VEXDREN-2710 file (C-alpha; in Angstrom, 1 decimal):
% VEXDREN-2710
k/r/px/py/pz
1/MET/-17.4/-13.6/31.9
2/PRO/-16.2/-14.9/28.6
3/HIS/-12.6/-14.5/27.5
4/PRO/-12.0/-12.8/24.2
5/ARG/-9.7/-14.1/21.6
6/ALA/-6.2/-13.5/22.9
7/PHE/-4.7/-10.2/21.8
8/ARG/-1.2/-10.6/20.4
9/GLY/1.2/-8.8/18.1
10/ILE/1.9/-5.2/17.1
11/PHE/-0.9/-3.0/18.3
12/THR/0.2/0.2/16.7
13/ILE/-0.8/3.7/17.8
14/PRO/-2.2/6.0/15.1
15/SER/-0.9/9.6/15.4
16/THR/-3.4/12.5/15.4
17/PRO/-2.8/14.6/12.3
18/PHE/-3.6/18.3/12.5
19/ARG/-4.1/20.9/9.8
20/GLU/-1.8/23.9/9.6
21/ASP/-4.4/25.9/11.6
22/GLY/-4.0/23.4/14.5
23/GLU/-7.4/21.7/14.0
24/ILE/-7.8/18.0/13.7
25/ASP/-7.5/16.6/10.2
26/VAL/-10.2/13.9/10.0
27/PRO/-9.5/12.8/6.4
28/GLY/-5.8/12.6/7.3
29/PHE/-6.7/10.5/10.3
30/ARG/-8.6/8.1/8.1
31/ARG/-5.5/7.7/6.0
32/VAL/-3.4/7.0/9.1
33/VAL/-5.8/4.2/10.1
34/ASP/-5.6/2.7/6.7
35/PHE/-1.8/3.0/6.7
36/CYS/-1.5/1.1/10.0
37/ILE/-3.7/-1.7/8.7
38/GLU/-1.9/-1.9/5.3
39/CYS/1.4/-2.1/7.2
40/GLY/0.3/-5.3/8.8
41/ALA/-0.6/-4.1/12.3
42/HIS/-2.4/-6.7/14.5
43/GLY/-4.4/-4.0/16.4
44/LEU/-4.9/-0.3/16.8
45/VAL/-4.6/1.7/20.0
46/PHE/-6.0/5.3/20.2
47/PRO/-5.8/7.9/21.7
48/VAL/-2.8/7.5/24.0
49/ASN/0.5/9.3/24.7
50/ALA/1.9/8.8/21.1
51/SER/-1.4/10.2/19.8
52/GLU/-1.0/13.5/21.8
53/PHE/-4.2/12.5/23.6
54/ALA/-3.6/15.1/26.4
55/SER/-3.8/17.9/23.8
56/LEU/-7.2/16.8/22.5
57/SER/-10.5/18.1/23.8
58/ASP/-13.0/15.6/25.0
59/ALA/-15.1/16.3/21.9
60/GLU/-12.2/15.5/19.7
61/ARG/-11.5/12.3/21.5
62/PHE/-15.1/11.2/21.1
63/GLU/-15.1/12.1/17.4
64/LEU/-11.8/10.6/16.5
65/THR/-12.5/7.3/18.3
66/GLU/-15.7/7.0/16.3
67/VAL/-13.8/7.7/13.1
68/LEU/-11.2/5.0/14.1
69/VAL/-13.8/2.3/14.6
70/GLU/-15.7/3.2/11.5
71/GLN/-12.6/3.4/9.3
72/ASN/-11.2/0.1/10.7
73/ALA/-14.5/-1.6/10.0
74/GLY/-13.6/-4.6/12.2
75/ARG/-10.5/-5.4/10.2
76/ILE/-8.3/-5.7/13.3
77/PRO/-8.9/-5.1/17.1
78/ALA/-9.5/-1.5/18.1
79/ILE/-8.4/-0.5/21.6
80/ILE/-9.6/2.9/22.8
81/GLY/-7.6/5.0/25.2
82/VAL/-9.8/6.2/28.1
83/ALA/-7.3/7.6/30.6
84/ALA/-8.7/10.7/32.3
85/VAL/-8.3/13.1/35.2
86/ALA/-10.9/11.2/37.3
87/LYS/-12.7/7.9/37.3
88/GLU/-16.0/9.5/36.4
89/VAL/-14.5/11.0/33.2
90/ALA/-12.7/7.8/32.4
91/ALA/-15.9/5.8/32.7
92/ARG/-17.6/8.2/30.3
93/PHE/-14.9/7.5/27.7
94/ALA/-15.1/3.8/28.5
95/ARG/-18.8/3.7/28.0
96/HIS/-18.5/5.5/24.7
97/ALA/-15.9/2.9/23.6
98/HIS/-18.3/0.1/24.3
99/ASP/-21.1/1.8/22.5
100/ILE/-19.2/2.4/19.3
101/GLY/-18.1/-1.2/19.1
102/ALA/-14.4/-1.1/20.3
103/ASP/-12.7/-4.3/21.1
104/GLY/-11.0/-3.1/24.3
105/VAL/-9.9/0.0/26.3
106/ILE/-6.6/1.1/27.8
107/ALA/-5.9/3.6/30.6
108/MET/-3.2/5.0/32.8
109/PRO/-4.3/6.1/36.3
110/PRO/-5.3/9.8/36.5
111/TYR/-2.4/11.7/34.8
112/VAL/-2.7/15.1/36.5
113/LYS/-3.3/14.6/40.2
114/HIS/-1.0/12.0/41.8
115/ALA/-0.6/13.1/45.4
116/GLY/-2.9/11.2/47.7
117/PHE/-4.1/8.9/45.0
118/GLY/-3.3/5.5/46.6
119/GLU/-3.8/1.8/45.8
120/PRO/-7.5/1.7/46.8
121/ASP/-8.2/4.7/44.5
122/ILE/-6.4/3.0/41.6
123/VAL/-8.5/-0.1/42.1
124/GLU/-11.7/1.9/42.1
125/TYR/-10.6/3.9/39.1
126/TYR/-10.1/0.7/37.0
127/ARG/-13.3/-0.8/38.4
128/ALA/-15.2/2.3/37.1
129/ILE/-13.6/1.9/33.7
130/ALA/-14.3/-1.9/33.6
131/ASP/-17.9/-1.5/34.7
132/ALA/-18.6/1.1/32.0
133/ALA/-16.7/-0.6/29.2
134/ARG/-17.6/-4.3/29.7
135/ILE/-14.8/-5.2/27.2
136/PRO/-11.2/-6.1/27.9
137/VAL/-9.2/-3.5/29.8
138/PHE/-5.5/-2.9/29.4
139/ILE/-3.6/-1.2/32.3
140/GLN/-1.0/1.2/31.0
141/ASN/1.9/1.2/33.5
142/TYR/3.8/4.3/32.5
143/SER/6.6/6.2/34.3
144/PRO/5.9/9.5/36.2
145/PRO/5.3/12.4/36.0
146/VAL/2.6/11.6/33.4
147/GLY/2.1/8.0/34.5
148/THR/2.0/6.1/37.8
149/ASP/4.6/3.4/38.4
150/MET/2.6/0.5/39.7
151/SER/4.1/-2.7/41.2
152/ALA/3.7/-6.1/39.6
153/ALA/1.7/-7.1/42.6
154/LEU/-0.8/-4.3/42.1
155/LEU/-1.1/-4.9/38.4
156/LEU/-1.9/-8.5/39.0
157/ARG/-4.3/-7.7/41.8
158/LEU/-6.2/-5.5/39.4
159/CYS/-6.4/-8.4/36.9
160/ARG/-7.6/-10.8/39.6
161/GLU/-10.1/-8.6/41.3
162/VAL/-11.6/-6.4/38.6
163/ALA/-13.7/-8.1/36.0
164/TRP/-12.6/-7.3/32.4
165/VAL/-9.1/-6.1/33.5
166/GLN/-7.0/-8.6/31.5
167/TYR/-3.9/-7.1/30.0
168/VAL/-1.0/-4.8/30.9
169/LYS/1.1/-2.4/28.8
170/GLU/4.3/-2.2/30.7
171/GLU/6.5/0.9/30.1
172/THR/8.1/1.7/33.5
173/VAL/11.9/1.5/33.7
174/PRO/13.3/-1.1/33.4
175/SER/10.2/-2.5/31.6
176/THR/11.9/-5.7/30.7
177/VAL/12.6/-6.6/34.4
178/LYS/9.0/-5.7/35.3
179/LEU/7.7/-7.8/32.5
180/THR/9.5/-10.9/34.0
181/GLN/8.1/-10.1/37.4
182/LEU/4.6/-10.0/35.9
183/GLN/5.2/-13.3/34.1
184/GLU/6.6/-15.1/37.2
185/GLN/3.8/-13.9/39.5
186/ASN/0.9/-14.3/37.0
187/ASP/-1.6/-16.9/38.0
188/GLY/-3.4/-16.7/34.7
189/ALA/-5.5/-13.6/35.5
190/CYS/-3.4/-11.5/33.2
191/LEU/-3.9/-12.7/29.6
192/GLY/-0.8/-10.9/28.2
193/VAL/1.8/-8.2/28.8
194/PHE/2.6/-5.7/26.0
195/GLY/5.7/-3.5/25.8
196/GLY/5.9/0.1/24.6
197/ALA/8.8/2.6/23.9
198/GLY/8.3/2.3/20.2
199/GLY/9.7/-1.3/20.1
200/ARG/13.1/-0.4/21.4
201/TYR/13.2/-3.3/23.8
202/LEU/11.1/-5.7/21.7
203/ILE/13.8/-8.4/21.2
204/GLU/14.3/-8.8/25.0
205/GLU/10.6/-8.4/25.7
206/HIS/9.8/-11.2/23.4
207/ARG/12.4/-13.5/25.1
208/ARG/10.7/-12.7/28.4
209/GLY/7.3/-13.8/27.1
210/SER/5.6/-10.6/26.0
211/ALA/2.3/-10.8/24.0
212/GLY/3.3/-7.9/21.8
213/ASN/4.1/-4.2/21.6
214/MET/2.3/-0.9/21.2
215/PRO/4.6/1.4/19.3
216/GLY/3.9/4.8/17.5
217/CYS/2.6/4.1/14.1
218/HIS/5.2/5.8/11.8
219/MET/7.2/2.6/11.2
220/THR/4.5/0.0/11.8
221/ASP/5.5/-2.1/8.8
222/VAL/9.1/-2.3/10.0
223/VAL/8.1/-3.1/13.6
224/VAL/5.8/-5.8/12.3
225/ALA/8.7/-7.3/10.3
226/LEU/10.7/-7.4/13.5
227/TRP/7.9/-9.1/15.4
228/ASN/7.2/-11.6/12.7
229/ALA/10.9/-12.6/12.7
230/LEU/10.8/-13.1/16.4
231/GLU/7.6/-15.1/16.2
232/ALA/9.2/-17.3/13.5
233/GLY/12.3/-17.9/15.7
234/ASP/14.6/-16.2/13.2
235/ALA/16.9/-14.4/15.6
236/GLU/19.4/-13.5/12.9
237/ARG/16.8/-11.6/10.9
238/ALA/15.3/-10.0/14.0
239/MET/18.7/-8.6/15.0
240/ALA/19.4/-7.4/11.4
241/ILE/16.1/-5.5/11.4
242/TYR/16.8/-4.1/14.9
243/LYS/20.2/-2.8/13.8
244/GLU/18.6/-1.0/10.9
245/MET/16.1/0.6/13.3
246/ALA/18.6/1.6/15.9
247/PRO/19.5/5.0/14.4
248/LEU/15.8/6.0/14.3
249/PHE/15.3/4.8/17.9
250/LEU/18.1/7.1/19.0
251/PHE/16.9/10.0/16.8
252/GLU/13.3/10.0/17.9
253/THR/14.2/10.0/21.6
254/GLN/15.7/13.5/21.2
255/LEU/13.1/15.1/18.9
256/PRO/9.5/15.1/20.1
257/GLY/7.2/15.0/17.1
258/CYS/9.4/12.7/15.0
259/TYR/6.6/10.2/14.6
260/LYS/4.5/12.7/12.6
261/GLU/7.5/14.0/10.7
262/VAL/8.2/10.5/9.5
263/LEU/4.5/10.0/8.5
264/TYR/4.7/13.3/6.6
265/ARG/7.9/12.2/4.8
266/ARG/6.3/8.8/4.0
267/GLY/3.4/10.6/2.4
268/VAL/0.8/9.5/4.9
269/ILE/-0.2/12.9/6.2
270/ARG/-0.1/16.4/4.7
271/CYS/1.1/18.3/7.7
272/ALA/3.5/17.3/10.5
273/LEU/2.2/19.9/13.0
274/LYS/2.0/18.9/16.6
275/ARG/0.2/20.8/19.3
276/ASN/2.1/22.5/22.2
277/GLY/5.4/23.1/20.5
278/ALA/7.0/22.5/17.1
279/MET/9.5/19.7/16.5
280/PRO/13.0/21.2/16.8
281/LEU/14.3/20.1/13.4
282/ASP/17.3/21.9/11.9
283/PRO/18.9/21.2/8.4
284/ILE/21.4/18.7/9.8
285/ALA/18.8/16.7/11.6
286/SER/16.5/16.9/8.6
287/GLN/19.1/15.5/6.3
288/TYR/20.1/12.8/8.8
289/LEU/16.5/11.7/9.1
290/ASP/16.2/11.4/5.4
291/GLU/19.3/9.1/5.4
292/ILE/17.8/7.0/8.2
293/LEU/14.6/6.5/6.3
294/ALA/16.4/5.7/3.1
295/ALA/18.3/2.9/4.8
296/LEU/15.0/1.6/6.3
297/ALA/13.2/1.7/2.9
298/PRO/13.9/-1.9/2.0
299/LEU/12.0/-3.0/5.1
300/MET/8.9/-0.8/4.4
301/ARG/6.0/-2.7/2.8
302/TRP/3.7/0.3/2.6
303/GLY/3.7/2.4/-0.5
304/ARG/5.4/-0.1/-2.7
END
């Protein structure tokens, strides 16, 4: 089985924009895809947790992944989220990703039923995805209750034993320590480990040998600037960018929906609605968010 070109860098996660009536906004989603690319993203990942994938119907997932690949038009790698409640459903998403010309797929183990789902079941789940996709597979290691915390040994076993399983997105806590375990035990079967958590741990992840990060897309240009500074060995600039980002990192951990509120304030989408509960934004938080974004403006390349 041939190895693809190595995936590396900021593989950003487009948000799913909704209209005010709660339906998906396809033209808005096309704008989000273009925004990600114009911000300098090295890849796209959709739909996953930061895309509100669990609130999308299967039909919406199929439609929006087709839009993503079409709008991207091969400009950067497109990785499709295929996590599902069972291996048969995940395989259906994976086969569709292959058929529309995606560059890879990513999945957590089943995210609803965990009890009784052991290591042999996890192996068969990823085997079903890989057999259907026949393109590189990322394992998303995400903390419970949504995710399943898999050991470094199991992650590497999957990379060794299941054809096409080649990458890991590591998000369990502490992700940095797990990343080092993966690096130290890797015999070459894993082609790269990506971080998550919006880039909060990117400096330390980079020092530990990460291949990149998969953040929400709202500040893609700024996260790309941070990554580029790290790749250039400019530790001083990297820390300066990180310090500017720190207030937003803290802000968004408290207020679910912040990603889309930022996209709305940046003029990328027309409505910040998220499904299953509005973002709890009061006047003080709103003003503070404006101040945070104003401080970050010099690092934003999009919209200039």
